[in-house]
N, C-alpha and C positions, 0 to 999 in steps of 0.2 A: 449341271444343275445341282447334283448332290454336293459337289465341291463348294458351290456358292452357299448352300444351306449350312455346311460345316463351318465355313468361315464366319458366317453371321452368328452361329451358336458360340463359336470361340470368342468373338468380340463381346457378346452378351455375358458369357460366363466369367470372363476375365475380370478380376478385381484389381484394377490398377491402383486405387487409393491405398489398399493394404500393402502394396509393394513399395510405397514411399518410405524413406528413412524415418526413423523415430523422431528425429529432431524436427522434421517438417510437419509430421502429424501433431507433435506437441504444439507447434506454432499455430496450426489450424485450430486445435482445441482451445488454445488460450484466448481465442476470440469470443468464447462463450464463458458463462459462469461455471464454477466447478461442478454444480449439480447436473447441468446439461452435459458437461464433458464426461462425467461418470456414466450417465445414461447412454450417451453415444457409444461408449466403449463396449457395451454389451451387444452391439449389433454385429460384431465380428469377433471370432475367436482370436484373430491376430491382434485386435485392439483391446482385448479383455482386461489386461493388466497395464496398459499404457498409461492410464491416468495416475497410477501409483508412482510413476517416475517423472511426472510433469514438473519442470522447473518454474512454471508460471502458475501461480495459485490465485484464481479470481473468485473471491467470495462476494462480489458485487452482484446486485440484481437477483439474488437467490430468493425465490418466492416461498418463504416460510412464515407462517402467521405471527409468531411471537419470538421475542429475543431468547427465551429459554430453549425453545425448539431449535432455533438457529444455532445456539451454542452447542447443543448436543450433536447436531449435524456436523458442525465444524470439527468437534472433537473426534467424531467417527472418521471423518476424512483424514485428519492428521494421523490417527492411529494406523490407517491403512496405507499410508505413503511409504515409499522406499526411503528409509532414513539415511541411506548412503548418498543420495542425490542432493547436490547443492541447489538452492532455490534462488532464481534470478530476480523474481518480482512477486509481490503479494499485494492484492487489492482487497480491502475490507470495507464493506458498506453495510451499515445496520442502523436500526431505529431504536431509541430508548437509551437509558442510562446503563451502560455496561458495568458489571462488577469487575473487581480486579482480576479474578480468576479467568474471566472471559478474555480480557485483554492480554493477560500474562500468557495464556496458552498459545495464542497465535503469534505474538511477538517473540516469545522464547523460542518457538520452533523456527521462525523465520531467521532470527539473529544467529541461532546455533547452526544454521545451514547456510551461512554466509550470504544472506539476501543483500541485493544491491539496490533494489527499488521497493519502496513501501508507500502505499496510499491508503489512508484511513479516513473514511467519510462517515461521520456520525450525525444522524438526524435526531436532535435531542432538544430538550427544554430544560432550562435552569442551569445551575452551576454544578460542575463535577470536577473531581480531582483524579488525575490518571496516575497509575503506579510508576515509580522510577524506572522499572524495567523497560518501559517504552522508549526511553531516551538514552540508551547506551548500546552502541554497536560499532565494531571495528571494521565492518565491511560495507555498511550502508552509504550509498552515494547520492541517492535521490529520495526525498521524503516529502510527502504531501499529507498534511494533517488539517482536516477541515471539519468544522462544526456548523450545523445549520439549524435554524429555528428562530422564532421571534426573540427569545431571551437566551439564545445560545451564546455563552461566553465562558470558555473553560480557562481557568487560571493556570499558567505554566510557570512553575517555580524552580524545578530541579535543574541544576547545571547540566547541560547536555554533553554527552561524551560521544561525538561522532567525528573522529579524526579523518575519515575518508569522505565525508559529506561534501558535495559540491553545489547541490541545488536543493533549496528548501522553499516550500509553499505553506503558509499558515493562513487559516481563515476562521473567524469567529473565536478568537482567543484573547486573553488578557495577559500581557507581558509584565513581568516584574523580576528583579534580581538579575544576576549574571547568568545568561543562558548560553551564550555562543562562544565563550572564551576557549573551549576545547574543540570547537569546530574550526580547526586551523586551516582547512582547505575550502571553506565555504566561499563560493564565487557569486552565486545567484540566489537572491532572497526576495520573495514576494510576500507582502503582508496585506491581507484583505479583511475588512471589517474587524479591525483589532482595537484594543484599548491598552493603555498603560496604567498600571496600578502602583501606588505607593511613592512614586517619584515624579517630579516635573520634567526631568530629562532622563531618557532611557538610552544608555550607551550600548551600541552594538560593537562589541570587541571582536571584529573579524578582519584581520589584516589583509586578507586576499579578496575581500568582497569587492566586486567590480560592477555588479548590476543589482539595483534595488528598485523594486516596484511597490508603490503604495496605492491601494485600491479601496475606495469607499471608507475613508478614514478622516479624522479631524486634525491631522498633523499640519502645522503651519509652515515649517521650515526644515530643510535638509542641508546638512553640512557634509559635503563630499570630502572625506579624508580617510586615513587609515582606520580611525575610529569614528564611524558615522554616528551622528546624533539626530534623534527624532524628537522634536519639540511639540508638545500638545498645545 
């Protein structure tokens, strides 16, 4: 009888989750936003500093009342991270017109730590210009840049320098100029609710492009060739 009680107590007291490898715990925490992940880590001394070495940074769905407070929280998190760890993916979801410092802080950290996947969702109103630092990375392979709102339409002008990029999703943007000539490995391109500014014909100079999806747009014709043409 005593033996049975001892076995039950052993099962109850055993912390099997904390015995998992760091890589698996990081994967579990990546299912939550970074604020919840940090809060979860205080539940165990074994987990206390695990958030500082997470390769998945999810700043989506963080419930913070205003953009200024959100920016301060994000800066605090970035300062606390282990800067020796490479970052696999970053998700950023926020409301309002972000200033350049806000965007520069997160993208500079991500790009300097060899991020491979970046998703930026901005719930905004009106026209905004984003800093050039957002459009240059030697490691980025997947990029989702989406703007939402009744009048959301962010003009993209800067030639992008993403030599490793293979998949790109753009939503709520206005395209003009030469954007993709340095995206030499781009294979998958999705354009949703986009506009073309300044020209009647927009050339997508992406020699390896093999999949092009157009969603909720006014384009009338697509020529499938090495240089795809979108006609408004």
